[in-house]
N, C-alpha and C positions, 0 to 999 in steps of 0.2 A: 553825349559824352559822360555827364554824370552818373546816368543809369549803368552804362557800361563800365565804370571804375567801380560803381557800388557792386554789380555782377564779381567781379574780378575779387572785389573783398570778400564777398559772401562766399564765394567759391574757395578761396584762400582760408577760409575760417572752418570750412567744412573739411577742407584737405588737412587741416592743423589737427583738426577734432579726431578725424578717422586714423591718422599716423599717433595721435597721445593714445587713444585706445588700443591700437595695434600694438605698441611698447608696453603699456600696463597690462595687457592681456594676458601677454606672453612672459614679462619679467614677473608678475605673481607666479605664475606656474614655474618657472626654475628659481624663482628666489624661496617658495616655500619647500621645493624638494632639497635645493643647497639648505635650507635650515633645518630639516628633518636628518640629511645624510650627516653633516658637519658639525651640527649642535645636538640632535637630540632632543630637540624642545617638544614637550607634549602636544598632541594634536588639539586636544578638547581648548586647552589653553590659550594656543595660538588663534582658535577660532574666537574664543572669549575676546580677544584682544582686536581683532578683527570688528567684532561686531560694536566695541565701544569706542573705536576711533569711526567709523563709520554715523555712530549715531552723533558723537560730537562734531563730526565734519557737516553733517545734515543741519544740523543745530545751528552751526555757522551759515549756512546757506540760506536757512530761512530767515536769520536776521539781516541778512544781507539781500534779502528779497527775491532770491533765485526762484523759491515757491512759496508758495503760501500751505500754511499747515491745517488742516483740517479737522476737525474735533471728531473721532471716532471712537466707538463702544468697545472697551477692552474683550468683552464678550465676545464679541466679533471676529479677534484677530488671535486669539489664544491658540487653535488648531494650527493657524498658518504660522504664527512664530515657532510652534514647536517642529514644524515638519522644515522652517527655515534651520533651526539649529541641526535637524537631522540632515539636510541634504548637504549643508557645507562640511559639517562633521564626517560624514561618510566619504564625501569626494575627497577630502583631503586626507583621509585612512587610505582611501584607493591611491591617491598620488605616493602616500607613505610607503606601501607596500607593493605596490607595481611599478615597472618602468613607465615612463613619459609617454612612450607610444602605446600600450596597453591602458593605460590611464585614460588617454585622450581617444582612442578607439572605444573603450566602454562608454563613454559619454556619448557618443553617437547613437546610443540604445536607447536613449532618451525620448527621440522623436516616434519609434515604433511602439515603445511603452505607451507615451501621450496617447497614441491612436488607440492603442487596446483599450486604455481607461475609458478614453471618449466614448468607444462605440460601445463599451458593455456597461458603463455607469450612467452615461449621458445621452445614451441613445442615437449619438452623431452618427451620421452617414459619410463614408469617403470613397472615392471613386476607384475602379479598379486599377488604374494606372498608378494612383497614391500608393494602394495597397502593394503593388508589383515591387515598388521602390524600394519596401522593406526587408525584400529576400536578398539582394546585394548588401546591403548595411548589417544583417545581421550575418550572414555568410562570411563577409569581411571581418567582423569582428572573432566570428568562432575559428576562422584561419590565424589570425593574427595571436589569438590566447592559446591556440593547440602547438604551434611552432613556437612560442614565446621561450626562450631557453630559462629565463628567470621568472616562469610562471609559478605562483605559489596559491594553493587552497584559499589561506585567508586573504589575500589579496582579491582573491576573483568574489569573496563573500561580500568583501567591503565594497568592489565596485559594483556588484549586482544590486546590495542594500542603497548604495549613492545613485543608481540610476531610478531606482523605484520612488525613492522618497523625492528627487528632484522633479520625476516626473508631477507627481500628486502635487508638490508645492506649484510647478509651472500651472498646472491646471487649476488650483487653487486661486491664486494670484489673479488668473484673469477673471474668474468667478467674482473675486471679491472687490476687485475694480469696478466691475460693471454694477454690482450690487450695492455698494456704497459710492459710487460715482466718485472716484479718485485715481490720479494717476499714482504710478509706480513710485515716484519720489516721496508723495504725501503717505503712500503704505510703509514704506520702507522707513519712515520718519517714526511712526509708531512700534513697527514691527522689532529694529533693532534693539531699542532698551529692553523691551519683553524677552526677546530672544536671550539677551545678556544677563537678564536676572534667573533665567531658567538654568542657562549654562554655570552662572555663579552658583546657583544651587547642587548641580551634578556634579561639576568639577571634582572636590573633594573626596566623592564615591567611587572615582576611576583615575585621578592622578593625584602625586603629590601636590601640595601646596606649598609649604614651607622648607620642606626636605630638599636636599639634592635632586635635580631634574624635574622639581616644581617651578611653578610660574614665578614664585617668592624664593625660588632658590636661588644660591649663589652662581649667577651669570657671568660670564665676561663682559665687557662693555661692548665689544663688537657683537656678541650674540645678542643683547639686549637691542641695539642699535638696528641690527636685522631684523628682528621680529617688529620693532615699531615702523622701519620702513615697509615691511611686508603689509601692515596694517595701514598705511596711508596709502599703499599702492592698490590695495583691496578697496578702499574707498573711492579712489580716483578711476577702479574701474568700474564701479556702479554709476559714478557720475557721467564719466564720459559715453557709457551706456544710454543713459537716459539723455545726453545733449544730442547725441548721435539721432536716435529716434524722433527727437523732438524736431531736430533742424533739417532732417532729411525724411527718410522713412523706415519703417521696419524693414521692409525690402531690401535698402541698402545695407543695413546693418546684418542681415542674413546673409547675403552675398559675401560683404566683406568677413563674416564669421570663416567663410570656407578656406578664405586665404591666410587667417591666423591658423587656421588648424594645419595647414601644410608645413607652415613655419616653424609652428610650436613641435609638429612631430621630428622634422630634420633637425632642429635647435636640441633637441632632447637627446638623441644619438650622437651630437657631436660634442655637446659639453660634458653629458654623463656616460659618454663610450658604451653605452647599451648595444649589443650585439643585433645584428637585425640580417635575419636571413631571407633568401628569396621568396619563400611561401609567406614569411610575415610581411612582405613588400607587396605581393600580390593583395593578400587581405587589406592592407590600407588602400590600396587602389580601387578596389571593389567596392570597399563602403565607401569611400571618397565619389566614386562613380554614383551610387546609390544615394548619398546626400544632394548631390547637383543635380539628379534626375528629379528626386523628390521636389526641390528646389522650384525648378523648371515647370513642373507639373502644376504645384502649388498656385504658382505666380498666373499661368496659363487661365486656372479655374478664375482666379480672384478677377483678371484681367476682363473674362468671361462676363462674370457676374455684374462688373460695373457697367460693360457695356449694354447689359439688357436693363439696368435701371435707369440709364440714361434714355435709351430708345423708349422707355415706357412712356405712354400719353399720361 
């Protein structure tokens, strides 16, 4: 009976962790969009707040023994920290300049771009089935963008840069974790302050600092509270991702991500009244089909590889 009670408590904790991740992941998208639309808070400055709050949050976590920091040479992390800045800044600029639907679908292009990078630069091979799933993903994104009545060139440029830098960042994170023998939390603990310092230097060249519309400009109390809340939620997103993967598996998180994808798309059109044509809807379904097919084939291949390892004498 005790073991049954432990399992129930364990499942309850996992369910609570998944629910928290669902809430904060959706909330961060809508909250950031709200800040851009209603307050006009500068993009890079908001990203800087996110990085600083994440670093402070991780500092508290290591003091509470949630993870053990590992000494890492800064020179090994410079490019990673720079790409971390780029992917968050460009992704937020995409959110700022696109509808939530276009922003969310553009992010789906990360998978095809990662496959292209790993094929060309790391000589990694992928099965025909995996490569074929890239067709509906890409076609769906093109369909949605083409029929998006709020389509704009600048938003498309930011979305494309966001996808490219995010893909590079994800590839490099995997390589660095393997090279330095650290987990994602240990890596982020060193990345966050380095990325904060880089943005601190860059912000004055691109955005006002003390003048109206700058990070230290005259903002209302409600705007400052929203920005601070956005930083806390951004940290909670990172923390909940780490907890879910640590207590379940990357597979669970991946499958759960599809549910968040659909909820975020739906919520964007409800909250921000973005127009949605039938062709855009077909594009979204096409991309979602491609993502689900990719996940199915990828998991099948991973299970097959595990089975071969177990059977090997």
